[in-house]
N, CA, C and O atoms as a GROMACS GRO file, in nm:
protein
  360
    1UNK      N    1   0.513  -0.250   0.118
    1UNK     CA    2   0.518  -0.196  -0.015
    1UNK      C    3   0.637  -0.101  -0.020
    1UNK      O    4   0.651  -0.014   0.067
    2UNK      N    5   0.720  -0.116  -0.120
    2UNK     CA    6   0.838  -0.032  -0.135
    2UNK      C    7   0.805   0.088  -0.224
    2UNK      O    8   0.754   0.072  -0.334
    3UNK      N    9   0.835   0.207  -0.173
    3UNK     CA   10   0.810   0.330  -0.247
    3UNK      C   11   0.942   0.399  -0.277
    3UNK      O   12   1.037   0.391  -0.200
    4UNK      N   13   0.946   0.466  -0.389
    4UNK     CA   14   1.062   0.550  -0.422
    4UNK      C   15   1.019   0.694  -0.402
    4UNK      O   16   0.954   0.754  -0.488
    5UNK      N   17   1.056   0.748  -0.287
    5UNK     CA   18   1.015   0.884  -0.254
    5UNK      C   19   1.113   0.947  -0.157
    5UNK      O   20   1.180   0.878  -0.080
    6UNK      N   21   1.120   1.078  -0.162
    6UNK     CA   22   1.198   1.153  -0.065
    6UNK      C   23   1.108   1.223   0.036
    6UNK      O   24   1.156   1.294   0.125
    7UNK      N   25   0.977   1.204   0.021
    7UNK     CA   26   0.883   1.271   0.110
    7UNK      C   27   0.896   1.216   0.252
    7UNK      O   28   0.909   1.095   0.271
    8UNK      N   29   0.894   1.303   0.351
    8UNK     CA   30   0.903   1.256   0.489
    8UNK      C   31   0.773   1.190   0.538
    8UNK      O   32   0.776   1.109   0.630
    9UNK      N   33   0.660   1.225   0.476
    9UNK     CA   34   0.529   1.168   0.514
    9UNK      C   35   0.455   1.125   0.388
    9UNK      O   36   0.462   1.193   0.285
   10UNK      N   37   0.385   1.013   0.397
   10UNK     CA   38   0.306   0.958   0.286
   10UNK      C   39   0.164   0.934   0.336
   10UNK      O   40   0.145   0.880   0.445
   11UNK      N   41   0.065   0.974   0.256
   11UNK     CA   42  -0.074   0.941   0.288
   11UNK      C   43  -0.113   0.819   0.207
   11UNK      O   44  -0.096   0.815   0.085
   12UNK      N   45  -0.165   0.718   0.276
   12UNK     CA   46  -0.213   0.600   0.205
   12UNK      C   47  -0.354   0.567   0.250
   12UNK      O   48  -0.399   0.603   0.358
   13UNK      N   49  -0.422   0.496   0.160
   13UNK     CA   50  -0.561   0.454   0.183
   13UNK      C   51  -0.571   0.308   0.140
   13UNK      O   52  -0.520   0.270   0.035
   14UNK      N   53  -0.635   0.228   0.222
   14UNK     CA   54  -0.654   0.087   0.192
   14UNK      C   55  -0.803   0.057   0.191
   14UNK      O   56  -0.874   0.086   0.287
   15UNK      N   57  -0.850   0.000   0.081
   15UNK     CA   58  -0.989  -0.044   0.070
   15UNK      C   59  -0.988  -0.196   0.070
   15UNK      O   60  -0.942  -0.259  -0.025
   16UNK      N   61  -1.039  -0.254   0.177
   16UNK     CA   62  -1.035  -0.400   0.197
   16UNK      C   63  -1.178  -0.452   0.180
   16UNK      O   64  -1.264  -0.425   0.263
   17UNK      N   65  -1.201  -0.526   0.071
   17UNK     CA   66  -1.335  -0.575   0.038
   17UNK      C   67  -1.344  -0.725   0.064
   17UNK      O   68  -1.261  -0.802   0.015
   18UNK      N   69  -1.445  -0.765   0.140
   18UNK     CA   70  -1.471  -0.906   0.169
   18UNK      C   71  -1.593  -0.952   0.090
   18UNK      O   72  -1.674  -0.869   0.048
   19UNK      N   73  -1.609  -1.083   0.070
   19UNK     CA   74  -1.723  -1.133  -0.006
   19UNK      C   75  -1.856  -1.117   0.067
   19UNK      O   76  -1.962  -1.118   0.005
   20UNK      N   77  -1.851  -1.103   0.198
   20UNK     CA   78  -1.971  -1.083   0.281
   20UNK      C   79  -1.928  -1.007   0.407
   20UNK      O   80  -1.810  -0.996   0.436
   21UNK      N   81  -2.025  -0.957   0.479
   21UNK     CA   82  -1.996  -0.883   0.602
   21UNK      C   83  -1.935  -0.978   0.706
   21UNK      O   84  -1.991  -1.085   0.732
   22UNK      N   85  -1.821  -0.940   0.768
   22UNK     CA   86  -1.764  -1.024   0.873
   22UNK      C   87  -1.838  -1.003   1.005
   22UNK      O   88  -1.916  -0.909   1.019
   23UNK      N   89  -1.813  -1.090   1.101
   23UNK     CA   90  -1.872  -1.072   1.234
   23UNK      C   91  -1.824  -0.941   1.296
   23UNK      O   92  -1.901  -0.872   1.364
   24UNK      N   93  -1.697  -0.906   1.272
   24UNK     CA   94  -1.640  -0.783   1.325
   24UNK      C   95  -1.523  -0.739   1.238
   24UNK      O   96  -1.460  -0.822   1.172
   25UNK      N   97  -1.495  -0.611   1.237
   25UNK     CA   98  -1.376  -0.559   1.171
   25UNK      C   99  -1.263  -0.540   1.272
   25UNK      O  100  -1.160  -0.481   1.240
   26UNK      N  101  -1.280  -0.589   1.392
   26UNK     CA  102  -1.174  -0.584   1.492
   26UNK      C  103  -1.175  -0.455   1.572
   26UNK      O  104  -1.273  -0.381   1.575
   27UNK      N  105  -1.062  -0.430   1.637
   27UNK     CA  106  -1.047  -0.313   1.722
   27UNK      C  107  -1.044  -0.185   1.640
   27UNK      O  108  -1.015  -0.189   1.520
   28UNK      N  109  -1.072  -0.072   1.703
   28UNK     CA  110  -1.063   0.056   1.631
   28UNK      C  111  -0.922   0.080   1.578
   28UNK      O  112  -0.824   0.030   1.633
   29UNK      N  113  -0.913   0.155   1.471
   29UNK     CA  114  -0.785   0.188   1.407
   29UNK      C  115  -0.705   0.280   1.499
   29UNK      O  116  -0.749   0.392   1.526
   30UNK      N  117  -0.588   0.235   1.550
   30UNK     CA  118  -0.513   0.317   1.646
   30UNK      C  119  -0.426   0.426   1.584
   30UNK      O  120  -0.392   0.523   1.651
   31UNK      N  121  -0.391   0.412   1.456
   31UNK     CA  122  -0.293   0.503   1.396
   31UNK      C  123  -0.349   0.592   1.287
   31UNK      O  124  -0.275   0.673   1.230
   32UNK      N  125  -0.475   0.581   1.256
   32UNK     CA  126  -0.534   0.660   1.150
   32UNK      C  127  -0.685   0.659   1.166
   32UNK      O  128  -0.737   0.668   1.277
   33UNK      N  129  -0.755   0.648   1.053
   33UNK     CA  130  -0.901   0.639   1.058
   33UNK      C  131  -0.947   0.516   0.983
   33UNK      O  132  -0.883   0.472   0.888
   34UNK      N  133  -1.058   0.460   1.028
   34UNK     CA  134  -1.120   0.348   0.958
   34UNK      C  135  -1.270   0.373   0.951
   34UNK      O  136  -1.333   0.411   1.049
   35UNK      N  137  -1.325   0.351   0.833
   35UNK     CA  138  -1.470   0.355   0.816
   35UNK      C  139  -1.511   0.225   0.749
   35UNK      O  140  -1.430   0.157   0.686
   36UNK      N  141  -1.638   0.192   0.764
   36UNK     CA  142  -1.690   0.068   0.706
   36UNK      C  143  -1.811   0.104   0.620
   36UNK      O  144  -1.894   0.187   0.659
   37UNK      N  145  -1.820   0.041   0.503
   37UNK     CA  146  -1.931   0.068   0.411
   37UNK      C  147  -2.064   0.032   0.476
   37UNK      O  148  -2.068  -0.044   0.574
   38UNK      N  149  -2.172   0.085   0.423
   38UNK     CA  150  -2.304   0.061   0.481
   38UNK      C  151  -2.344  -0.086   0.476
   38UNK      O  152  -2.419  -0.133   0.561
   39UNK      N  153  -2.294  -0.161   0.376
   39UNK     CA  154  -2.326  -0.304   0.370
   39UNK      C  155  -2.230  -0.388   0.455
   39UNK      O  156  -2.247  -0.510   0.464
   40UNK      N  157  -2.129  -0.324   0.516
   40UNK     CA  158  -2.038  -0.394   0.606
   40UNK      C  159  -1.929  -0.476   0.538
   40UNK      O  160  -1.852  -0.543   0.607
   41UNK      N  161  -1.922  -0.472   0.405
   41UNK     CA  162  -1.825  -0.556   0.333
   41UNK      C  163  -1.690  -0.488   0.309
   41UNK      O  164  -1.592  -0.556   0.282
   42UNK      N  165  -1.684  -0.355   0.319
   42UNK     CA  166  -1.562  -0.282   0.285
   42UNK      C  167  -1.514  -0.200   0.404
   42UNK      O  168  -1.589  -0.121   0.461
   43UNK      N  169  -1.388  -0.221   0.440
   43UNK     CA  170  -1.322  -0.139   0.541
   43UNK      C  171  -1.227  -0.044   0.469
   43UNK      O  172  -1.150  -0.086   0.383
   44UNK      N  173  -1.234   0.084   0.504
   44UNK     CA  174  -1.146   0.184   0.445
   44UNK      C  175  -1.059   0.241   0.556
   44UNK      O  176  -1.108   0.304   0.649
   45UNK      N  177  -0.929   0.217   0.544
   45UNK     CA  178  -0.832   0.266   0.642
   45UNK      C  179  -0.747   0.373   0.576
   45UNK      O  180  -0.702   0.357   0.463
   46UNK      N  181  -0.725   0.483   0.648
   46UNK     CA  182  -0.640   0.590   0.598
   46UNK      C  183  -0.538   0.627   0.705
   46UNK      O  184  -0.570   0.640   0.823
   47UNK      N  185  -0.414   0.644   0.660
   47UNK     CA  186  -0.306   0.682   0.751
   47UNK      C  187  -0.210   0.776   0.681
   47UNK      O  188  -0.201   0.781   0.558
   48UNK      N  189  -0.138   0.851   0.763
   48UNK     CA  190  -0.024   0.928   0.715
   48UNK      C  191   0.096   0.874   0.792
   48UNK      O  192   0.098   0.876   0.915
   49UNK      N  193   0.198   0.827   0.718
   49UNK     CA  194   0.311   0.760   0.781
   49UNK      C  195   0.443   0.815   0.728
   49UNK      O  196   0.448   0.879   0.623
   50UNK      N  197   0.548   0.788   0.803
   50UNK     CA  198   0.685   0.818   0.759
   50UNK      C  199   0.746   0.688   0.709
   50UNK      O  200   0.770   0.597   0.788
   51UNK      N  201   0.770   0.677   0.578
   51UNK     CA  202   0.824   0.551   0.527
   51UNK      C  203   0.966   0.526   0.579
   51UNK      O  204   1.051   0.615   0.574
   52UNK      N  205   0.989   0.406   0.630
   52UNK     CA  206   1.122   0.365   0.675
   52UNK      C  207   1.194   0.303   0.557
   52UNK      O  208   1.157   0.194   0.511
   53UNK      N  209   1.296   0.370   0.506
   53UNK     CA  210   1.370   0.322   0.389
   53UNK      C  211   1.277   0.299   0.270
   53UNK      O  212   1.300   0.210   0.188
   54UNK      N  213   1.171   0.380   0.262
   54UNK     CA  214   1.077   0.370   0.152
   54UNK      C  215   0.971   0.263   0.168
   54UNK      O  216   0.896   0.236   0.075
   55UNK      N  217   0.963   0.201   0.286
   55UNK     CA  218   0.870   0.090   0.307
   55UNK      C  219   0.752   0.136   0.392
   55UNK      O  220   0.769   0.199   0.497
   56UNK      N  221   0.630   0.104   0.344
   56UNK     CA  222   0.509   0.121   0.424
   56UNK      C  223   0.440  -0.015   0.429
   56UNK      O  224   0.458  -0.098   0.339
   57UNK      N  225   0.361  -0.038   0.534
   57UNK     CA  226   0.296  -0.168   0.545
   57UNK      C  227   0.173  -0.160   0.634
   57UNK      O  228   0.154  -0.065   0.710
   58UNK      N  229   0.092  -0.262   0.622
   58UNK     CA  230  -0.022  -0.285   0.709
   58UNK      C  231  -0.042  -0.435   0.713
   58UNK      O  232   0.010  -0.506   0.627
   59UNK      N  233  -0.115  -0.484   0.810
   59UNK     CA  234  -0.139  -0.629   0.816
   59UNK      C  235  -0.279  -0.657   0.865
   59UNK      O  236  -0.339  -0.579   0.938
   60UNK      N  237  -0.330  -0.771   0.824
   60UNK     CA  238  -0.459  -0.822   0.865
   60UNK      C  239  -0.443  -0.970   0.896
   60UNK      O  240  -0.346  -1.032   0.853
   61UNK      N  241  -0.536  -1.026   0.969
   61UNK     CA  242  -0.537  -1.170   0.995
   61UNK      C  243  -0.679  -1.221   0.976
   61UNK      O  244  -0.776  -1.151   1.006
   62UNK      N  245  -0.691  -1.342   0.928
   62UNK     CA  246  -0.822  -1.405   0.916
   62UNK      C  247  -0.864  -1.449   1.056
   62UNK      O  248  -0.786  -1.511   1.129
   63UNK      N  249  -0.987  -1.417   1.093
   63UNK     CA  250  -1.036  -1.445   1.228
   63UNK      C  251  -1.163  -1.530   1.221
   63UNK      O  252  -1.228  -1.535   1.117
   64UNK      N  253  -1.197  -1.595   1.331
   64UNK     CA  254  -1.324  -1.669   1.334
   64UNK      C  255  -1.439  -1.575   1.296
   64UNK      O  256  -1.446  -1.462   1.344
   65UNK      N  257  -1.529  -1.623   1.211
   65UNK     CA  258  -1.642  -1.541   1.167
   65UNK      C  259  -1.616  -1.468   1.037
   65UNK      O  260  -1.709  -1.410   0.980
   66UNK      N  261  -1.491  -1.468   0.989
   66UNK     CA  262  -1.464  -1.405   0.860
   66UNK      C  263  -1.520  -1.493   0.748
   66UNK      O  264  -1.508  -1.615   0.754
   67UNK      N  265  -1.580  -1.432   0.648
   67UNK     CA  266  -1.644  -1.510   0.542
   67UNK      C  267  -1.543  -1.577   0.448
   67UNK      O  268  -1.430  -1.529   0.432
   68UNK      N  269  -1.584  -1.686   0.389
   68UNK     CA  270  -1.503  -1.753   0.288
   68UNK      C  271  -1.526  -1.685   0.154
   68UNK      O  272  -1.633  -1.629   0.130
   69UNK      N  273  -1.424  -1.691   0.068
   69UNK     CA  274  -1.439  -1.634  -0.066
   69UNK      C  275  -1.324  -1.542  -0.101
   69UNK      O  276  -1.218  -1.545  -0.037
   70UNK      N  277  -1.345  -1.460  -0.204
   70UNK     CA  278  -1.242  -1.371  -0.258
   70UNK      C  279  -1.231  -1.243  -0.176
   70UNK      O  280  -1.331  -1.176  -0.150
   71UNK      N  281  -1.109  -1.210  -0.135
   71UNK     CA  282  -1.078  -1.087  -0.064
   71UNK      C  283  -0.997  -0.998  -0.158
   71UNK      O  284  -0.913  -1.048  -0.233
   72UNK      N  285  -1.022  -0.868  -0.155
   72UNK     CA  286  -0.950  -0.774  -0.241
   72UNK      C  287  -0.905  -0.655  -0.157
   72UNK      O  288  -0.984  -0.593  -0.086
   73UNK      N  289  -0.775  -0.625  -0.166
   73UNK     CA  290  -0.720  -0.508  -0.097
   73UNK      C  291  -0.665  -0.414  -0.204
   73UNK      O  292  -0.577  -0.450  -0.281
   74UNK      N  293  -0.719  -0.292  -0.207
   74UNK     CA  294  -0.671  -0.189  -0.300
   74UNK      C  295  -0.598  -0.084  -0.219
   74UNK      O  296  -0.652  -0.030  -0.123
   75UNK      N  297  -0.475  -0.054  -0.259
   75UNK     CA  298  -0.392   0.042  -0.186
   75UNK      C  299  -0.369   0.166  -0.272
   75UNK      O  300  -0.326   0.156  -0.387
   76UNK      N  301  -0.399   0.281  -0.215
   76UNK     CA  302  -0.380   0.409  -0.282
   76UNK      C  303  -0.270   0.485  -0.210
   76UNK      O  304  -0.270   0.493  -0.087
   77UNK      N  305  -0.177   0.540  -0.285
   77UNK     CA  306  -0.070   0.624  -0.230
   77UNK      C  307  -0.092   0.765  -0.283
   77UNK      O  308  -0.094   0.788  -0.404
   78UNK      N  309  -0.108   0.859  -0.191
   78UNK     CA  310  -0.132   0.999  -0.229
   78UNK      C  311  -0.247   1.009  -0.330
   78UNK      O  312  -0.240   1.088  -0.425
   79UNK      N  313  -0.353   0.929  -0.309
   79UNK     CA  314  -0.472   0.936  -0.392
   79UNK      C  315  -0.467   0.858  -0.522
   79UNK      O  316  -0.564   0.861  -0.599
   80UNK      N  317  -0.357   0.789  -0.550
   80UNK     CA  318  -0.341   0.714  -0.675
   80UNK      C  319  -0.336   0.564  -0.645
   80UNK      O  320  -0.263   0.521  -0.556
   81UNK      N  321  -0.415   0.485  -0.719
   81UNK     CA  322  -0.413   0.340  -0.699
   81UNK      C  323  -0.273   0.288  -0.727
   81UNK      O  324  -0.221   0.303  -0.837
   82UNK      N  325  -0.212   0.225  -0.626
   82UNK     CA  326  -0.074   0.178  -0.638
   82UNK      C  327  -0.065   0.027  -0.654
   82UNK      O  328   0.025  -0.023  -0.721
   83UNK      N  329  -0.158  -0.046  -0.592
   83UNK     CA  330  -0.151  -0.191  -0.600
   83UNK      C  331  -0.285  -0.252  -0.560
   83UNK      O  332  -0.362  -0.194  -0.483
   84UNK      N  333  -0.310  -0.372  -0.614
   84UNK     CA  334  -0.428  -0.449  -0.579
   84UNK      C  335  -0.381  -0.589  -0.540
   84UNK      O  336  -0.306  -0.652  -0.614
   85UNK      N  337  -0.426  -0.635  -0.425
   85UNK     CA  338  -0.394  -0.769  -0.377
   85UNK      C  339  -0.524  -0.848  -0.370
   85UNK      O  340  -0.622  -0.801  -0.312
   86UNK      N  341  -0.526  -0.967  -0.427
   86UNK     CA  342  -0.644  -1.052  -0.423
   86UNK      C  343  -0.604  -1.190  -0.372
   86UNK      O  344  -0.500  -1.243  -0.409
   87UNK      N  345  -0.690  -1.247  -0.286
   87UNK     CA  346  -0.664  -1.382  -0.237
   87UNK      C  347  -0.797  -1.445  -0.195
   87UNK      O  348  -0.896  -1.375  -0.173
   88UNK      N  349  -0.796  -1.576  -0.183
   88UNK     CA  350  -0.916  -1.650  -0.145
   88UNK      C  351  -0.900  -1.708  -0.006
   88UNK      O  352  -0.793  -1.759   0.030
   89UNK      N  353  -1.006  -1.700   0.073
   89UNK     CA  354  -1.011  -1.763   0.205
   89UNK      C  355  -1.108  -1.880   0.193
   89UNK      O  356  -1.222  -1.864   0.150
   90UNK      N  357  -1.060  -1.998   0.232
   90UNK     CA  358  -1.143  -2.119   0.219
   90UNK      C  359  -1.178  -2.177   0.353
   90UNK      O  360  -1.247  -2.278   0.361
   0.00000   0.00000   0.00000
């Protein structure tokens, strides 16, 4: 995600919602914090990063045991909803 900022550090939050609870959310978050909703469908990752040329990013991969259906990723920058990504896993 490209940001227009002069700030040396940016706080972002990602809310990743799956259609059903996955078998696992993977390894612990190495660079920030991750929590999972009580129903297991939403992973919330928070980090503070230094944008390289205004770019911040994160990545996920579909793994065995991940549910089929609509996935939604909501990204917040400094507490403000910046973007929503939606896609289907079949």
